[in-house]
C-alpha positions as CSV (number, residue, x, y, z in Angstrom):
1,M,40.1,-175.3,213.8
2,K,43.3,-173.9,212.7
3,L,45.2,-171.1,214.9
4,G,44.8,-168.6,212.3
5,E,41.4,-169.7,211.5
6,K,40.6,-169.0,215.7
7,I,42.5,-165.9,215.0
8,R,40.3,-164.9,212.4
9,Y,37.3,-165.7,214.9
10,I,38.1,-164.1,217.8
11,R,38.6,-160.4,215.5
12,K,35.2,-160.8,213.8
13,S,33.4,-161.9,217.3
14,N,35.0,-158.5,218.9
15,Q,33.7,-156.9,215.3
16,M,37.0,-155.8,214.5
17,N,39.1,-155.0,210.7
18,Q,42.6,-156.7,210.8
19,K,44.0,-153.3,211.0
20,E,42.2,-152.7,214.4
21,F,42.5,-155.9,215.5
22,A,46.3,-155.9,214.6
23,D,46.9,-153.3,215.9
24,S,45.5,-154.3,219.0
25,I,47.8,-157.3,219.8
26,G,50.9,-155.3,218.2
27,V,51.0,-156.5,214.8
28,S,51.0,-154.9,211.3
29,Q,48.0,-156.3,209.4
30,G,49.9,-157.8,206.5
31,T,51.8,-160.4,209.9
32,L,47.8,-161.0,210.8
33,S,46.6,-162.3,207.7
34,D,49.2,-164.9,207.1
35,I,48.1,-165.8,210.2
36,E,44.6,-165.4,209.4
37,R,45.3,-167.6,206.5
38,G,47.4,-170.3,208.0
39,N,50.9,-168.8,205.7
40,G,52.5,-167.6,209.2
41,Y,52.6,-168.3,212.6
42,P,52.2,-166.3,215.9
43,S,54.9,-165.1,218.4
44,C,54.9,-166.0,221.9
45,E,54.6,-162.4,222.2
46,T,51.4,-162.4,220.5
47,I,49.6,-165.1,221.8
48,L,50.1,-163.8,225.4
49,A,49.1,-160.4,223.9
50,L,46.1,-162.3,222.4
51,K,45.1,-163.6,226.0
52,M,45.9,-160.2,227.9
53,A,43.5,-158.0,225.2
54,F,40.6,-160.8,224.7
55,K,40.6,-163.4,227.4
56,C,41.5,-166.2,225.1
57,D,41.8,-169.9,226.5
58,L,45.3,-171.0,225.0
59,N,44.5,-174.3,225.5
60,W,42.3,-173.9,222.8
61,L,43.9,-170.7,220.4
62,I,46.9,-173.5,220.0
63,D,45.3,-177.4,220.3
64,E,43.8,-177.4,217.4
65,E,41.7,-180.7,218.4
66,L,40.1,-178.3,220.3
67,D,37.2,-176.6,217.7
68,S,34.6,-176.6,219.9
69,V,33.8,-172.1,219.6
70,S,30.1,-173.1,221.5
71,N,31.6,-171.8,224.7
72,N,31.4,-167.9,225.2
73,E,33.4,-168.9,228.2
74,L,37.1,-169.2,226.1
75,F,37.7,-166.0,224.5
76,G,36.0,-162.6,225.9
77,V,34.6,-160.9,223.5
78,K,34.7,-157.1,224.1
79,V,31.4,-155.5,225.8
80,S,30.4,-152.1,227.1
81,E,30.2,-151.5,230.5
82,Q,26.3,-151.2,230.0
83,E,27.0,-154.9,228.8
84,S,29.2,-155.3,231.8
85,T,26.6,-154.4,234.0
86,L,23.7,-157.0,232.4
87,I,25.3,-159.8,231.7
88,Q,27.0,-159.6,235.4
89,L,23.2,-158.9,236.5
90,L,21.4,-161.8,234.5
91,R,24.3,-164.4,235.5
92,S,23.3,-163.9,239.4
93,L,20.1,-164.4,239.1
94,P,18.0,-167.8,239.7
95,D,17.3,-169.4,236.9
96,M,13.0,-169.8,236.0
97,E,14.7,-165.4,236.5
98,K,16.4,-165.5,234.1
99,D,14.1,-167.0,231.5
100,E,11.9,-164.3,232.0
101,F,14.3,-161.8,231.9
102,L,15.1,-163.3,228.2
103,Q,11.5,-163.0,227.7
104,I,11.7,-159.0,228.9
105,A,14.9,-158.4,226.2
106,K,12.9,-160.7,223.7
107,I,10.1,-157.9,224.1
108,K,12.3,-155.4,224.3
109,A,13.8,-156.7,221.0
110,K,10.7,-157.3,219.0
111,K,9.7,-154.0,220.2
112,N,12.2,-151.5,218.5
113,N,12.8,-154.6,214.7
114,I,15.4,-155.9,216.4
115,G,16.0,-159.3,216.0
116,Y,17.5,-162.2,217.9
117,P,19.2,-165.2,218.2
118,N,16.6,-168.2,218.6
C-alpha cells in the first residue's frame, strides 16, 4: 500500500473529511488531496504531525512493503473518553471474561438495532 493510500485509510478510519484531517496535521486540503492521490509527498513535519495526532507507526506509514492494516495498533483511531475507558476495562479482563463482555455488547447492540462486525 502506498503512502497516500495509508494516509487516506487513517483519515477514513477516523471518520474525517479531507478538510478536518488536513487541518489536524497542518496542511491544506489541496495538499492532502495531492498526497492521497499519489501526486505529492508529505514533508517530514507532516509525517511527524500524523505520528503525533494519530499515533501512527512510522515504519508502517513509510514502508510500502508493510501493507497490513488489520492490526489496530498501527495507528490510533480517535475515541471518546467513554470508549477509552471501555477499551481499558476490556483489556484488563481475563480472556474468558472478554468473551462474556463481547456477548453482552452484542445483546445490547441487537436490542438497539445496531449492526456490529462478526
